[in-house]
C-alpha positions in Angstrom: 139.8 -37.9 92.9 136.6 -36.4 94.1 133.8 -36.4 91.5 131.8 -33.2 91.3 128.2 -32.9 90.1 127.6 -31.6 86.6 125.9 -28.5 88.1 128.9 -27.7 90.3 131.4 -28.5 87.5 129.5 -26.0 85.2 129.6 -23.4 88.0 133.3 -23.8 88.7 134.2 -23.6 85.0 132.1 -20.5 84.5 133.6 -18.7 87.6 137.2 -19.8 87.5 138.2 -21.2 84.1 136.9 -18.8 81.5 139.6 -16.2 81.5 139.6 -15.5 77.8 143.3 -16.4 77.5 142.4 -19.3 75.3 139.4 -20.3 73.3 139.9 -23.7 74.9 140.0 -22.5 78.5 136.5 -23.8 79.3 137.2 -27.3 77.9 140.6 -27.4 79.7 138.9 -26.3 82.9 136.2 -29.0 82.5 138.9 -31.7 81.9 140.9 -30.6 84.9 137.8 -30.7 87.2 136.6 -34.1 85.8 140.0 -35.9 85.3 142.5 -33.9 87.4 144.9 -33.5 84.5 145.2 -32.9 80.8 147.8 -32.0 78.1 147.6 -28.6 76.5 149.5 -27.1 73.6 152.0 -24.4 74.4 154.9 -23.8 76.7 153.2 -21.6 79.3 150.1 -22.2 81.5 147.1 -20.2 80.2 146.0 -19.6 83.8 148.1 -17.2 85.8 147.4 -16.4 89.5 143.9 -17.2 90.9 143.0 -20.7 89.6 146.5 -21.0 88.1 147.9 -21.2 91.6 146.3 -24.7 91.9 147.6 -25.9 88.5 151.1 -27.5 88.3 152.6 -27.9 84.8 155.5 -29.8 83.3 156.7 -30.4 79.8 154.9 -33.3 78.2 157.3 -36.2 77.4 154.7 -37.7 75.0 153.7 -34.5 73.1 156.0 -32.0 71.5 155.3 -28.4 72.4 152.8 -29.3 75.1 152.4 -29.0 78.8 150.9 -31.5 81.2 148.5 -29.7 83.6 147.7 -31.2 87.0 144.9 -29.5 89.1 144.9 -29.8 92.9 141.1 -29.8 93.4 141.3 -30.6 97.1 143.6 -27.6 97.9 141.5 -25.4 95.7 138.2 -26.4 97.5 139.9 -25.8 101.0 141.6 -22.5 100.0 141.0 -19.0 101.3 140.6 -18.1 97.6 137.6 -20.3 97.2 136.0 -19.8 100.6 134.0 -16.6 99.9 132.5 -18.1 96.8 131.5 -21.2 98.7 130.0 -19.2 101.5 128.1 -17.0 99.1 126.7 -20.0 97.2 125.7 -21.7 100.5 123.8 -18.6 101.6 122.0 -18.4 98.2 121.1 -22.1 98.6 119.8 -21.6 102.1 117.7 -18.6 101.0 116.3 -20.6 98.1 115.4 -23.5 100.4 113.7 -21.1 102.9 111.7 -19.4 100.2 110.6 -22.8 98.9 109.6 -24.0 102.4 107.5 -20.8 102.8 105.8 -21.3 99.5 105.1 -25.0 100.3 103.6 -24.1 103.6 101.4 -21.5 101.9 100.3 -24.0 99.3 99.5 -26.8 101.7 97.4 -24.4 103.8 95.1 -23.7 100.9 
């Protein structure tokens, strides 16, 4: 499974996994991004639609009253759902780099 940077993991958790459905949604999201799967108490996925479309669940055989969540990170990152976020973040990054280059040029010319 692809390993994401800490910064990207935090960003994805903030944008996609904090839905308020569970006090544990952030921790669950982090675990799914870092490990690809986790076991969650309950009999329904806390994520519906959006990010939930990339999470498969099944009853846990090892834990009573729990579901095993499996996150398809690669499909999510290639999806039309994620694409506008990615494009926006790339543009912000490019603008930040350009501003930094201009500032560096100005400073080096002093």
